N, C-alpha and C positions, 0 to 999 in steps of 0.2 A: 312228706317233702323228701325228694331224692337226696341221698347222701352226696356230698361234694367229692370231686376227684381231687386227690391231694398229691402235689408234686414237691419232691425234696430238691432244693436248689443249692449247688455247690459253686462257689465263687473261684476266680482264678488266682494265679500266683501273685504274691505281694499285694493282697487286697484283703477285703473284709466282707462278711455277710451283708452289712448294711450298704456297702458300695454297690454290690450286685442288686440288692433290692431297689436301690435308687434308679439303676439302669433299666429295671423291668417294671417301672411304675405304669407305663402306658399299657403294656401287655396285662399286667395284674388287674387293672380297672376293667378291661374288656373281658377278661376271663371271669371276673366276678358276675358278669351278666349272662354268662352261658347257662345252659340247663342240661344237666345239673352244673351248678357253679364249679369253677376250677379254683383251687387255692394253692398258692405258692408259699412254701415254708422254707426259711433260709437257715443254713448251718454254717457256722464259722470253722475253718480248719484248726486243727490242734497245734500246729507248729508255728510258734511266734518267732518272726524273723528279727535279727538284730537291728536295733534303731541307730542309723548313722550319727556320728557326732554333730554334724551340722544341723541334723534335724532335732537333735537334743537341744542344741543352742537355740534354735528357732522356737522350740516349745517353751524354754525358759524365758526368752525375751517377750513372748506373747502371753505368758502366764497360763498357758494351757496345760492340761495333763499330758503326760507322755502317751497315755492310752489313746489319745485322739490321733496319734501318729503311728500307732502299732499296726503292723501288717502281718498277714499270716500265709502259710503255705501247707500243702498236703504232704510234701516230702521234701528232702534235702537231696538234690541231684549231685552226683560226683561230677568232677571236672570234665570227664569225657561223656557225661550224660547217660551212661550205661548202667548205673546203679542209682536207684531212688531210695535212699536211706530214710526209713521211717514209714514207708507205704503200708506195711502189714499193720503197724499201730493205727494208722488212719482208717484202714478198712475196718479194724475191730471198733474203732470210735464211731464211725458211721453206722455200722451194724447195730452197735448198742443204742444209738439215738433212734434208729428206724424201729427197733423193738420197743423201746419206751414211749415214743412219740408217734408211732404209726397208727394205722397203716398208711403207707405211701404207695400210690398206684403208679406213679412215674417218677422219674429222676431227670434233673436238668442240670447241665454243667456248661460253664464258660471257660474257654482256654485250658488251663491246667485242671480246672474244675471239670471239664468235659472228659479229659482223660481219667480223672478220679471216677467220675460217674460211670464211664465205660468199665473201669476195674470193678466198681460195685455191681454192675450187671453181670460181669464174668463171674464174680464171686457168689452170686445169688443161687440159692437152691433152686431145684425145678419147681417145687411147690412155694413159689414166692408170690407176694402181693404185687410185685412190680409187673407192669403191663406194657411199658413203653419208656423210651429215652429220648430226650431232646438235647442235642449236642451241638454247642455253638463255638465255632473257632477252635475245634479240637484237633488233635493229632494222635497217631498211634504211639504208645509208650516206647522208649528206647531201652528201658530196663529189661535186660534179657530174661529175667525171672517172670516178669509181667508179660513179656511177649509170648512166652510159653503158655502162661495162664490163659491169655486172650485167644490163643490159636486153639487150645484144647477144650475151652469152656463149652458145655452143652447148652448153657443158657443163652449164649449169644446167637445160637442157631434157631432160637425160638422167639427172641424179643425183637419187636419192631422198633425202629429208630428213625428220628428225623435229624439229619445233619444240616445245620445252617452255616453256609460258607460265604465268606466276603471274597469276591473276585479281585478285589484291590487290596486284599490283606498282606502287608509286608512283614508282619511279625510271625504269623503262622500261614505259610504259603498255601494257597488253595489246593495244590497237589498233595500237601501233607494231610490236610483235612480229608481229602478224597481217599487216602490210604487207610484212614480210620474207617471209612464207610465199608471197606472190603472185609472188615472183621465181623461184620453183622450180616445175618442171612438175608434180610429183606430191607435194605436201607432206603429211605426216601431222602432226597436232597432238595434243599431250598437255597438257592443262590440269590445273593444281592450284590449290587456293583460297588459296595463300600469296602471298608477296611476291617480292623480287628475290633468290631463292636457289635452290639446286639441290635438289629434293625427292629424298630418298633412303630414304624408307620402302620396305618390301618390295614393295608393289604397284607403285610407280612404277619401281623397279629392274627388276622383272620385265617390265614393259611396254617399258622401254628395251632390255633384253636381247632380248626377242622381236623388236623392230625390227631389231636388229643381226643376229640370226640369219637373218631373213628376207631380208636384203639383203647378206650377206657374201659371196655367191657372184656377185653381179651385177657388172658392170663398165661403165665409160663406153664 
């Protein structure tokens, strides 16, 4: 039996791995029927965000655990957005997970997770298991050190990427997402008319699966 194609999935800012998994259920079901099957594996960001006081009161009133309300991030951005505090620790965290739980043949990211996935691609050695990236609602990093890394990375010149962009996205403007495509040597773009979410209708799922199947055997 052919070995599955394994994809590591990174959630967005102020979210969780389980939330992203819920948003990808339809895609996950169709991927499981591919040949070879495609598996999605979800990783939670290491930076726990402060829980607002009103949320704490809501948790206490409902008798639920605070963990039910905990959200996570891949870094802490400065007020001007030009410094991503903690990004290096997050890279090491993801690299450690990939080493211990891999191999992973692809990486998927949504929103801030798409930026993190791009950073992981840029940080990958040439002889990496990574073959492709799926970047949904992403944008280029504003951190100056990361901009330099992305610009100079040889890995991004060899890694195929699919950028999924909502033409009605008010949170991450389509033109921002299109600037991220310019950092990859051979980007494919999948547009949908909606906003800042993951399109999971059958036609979009099939196009995403087609991209994975076309790139699952390529390597850096």
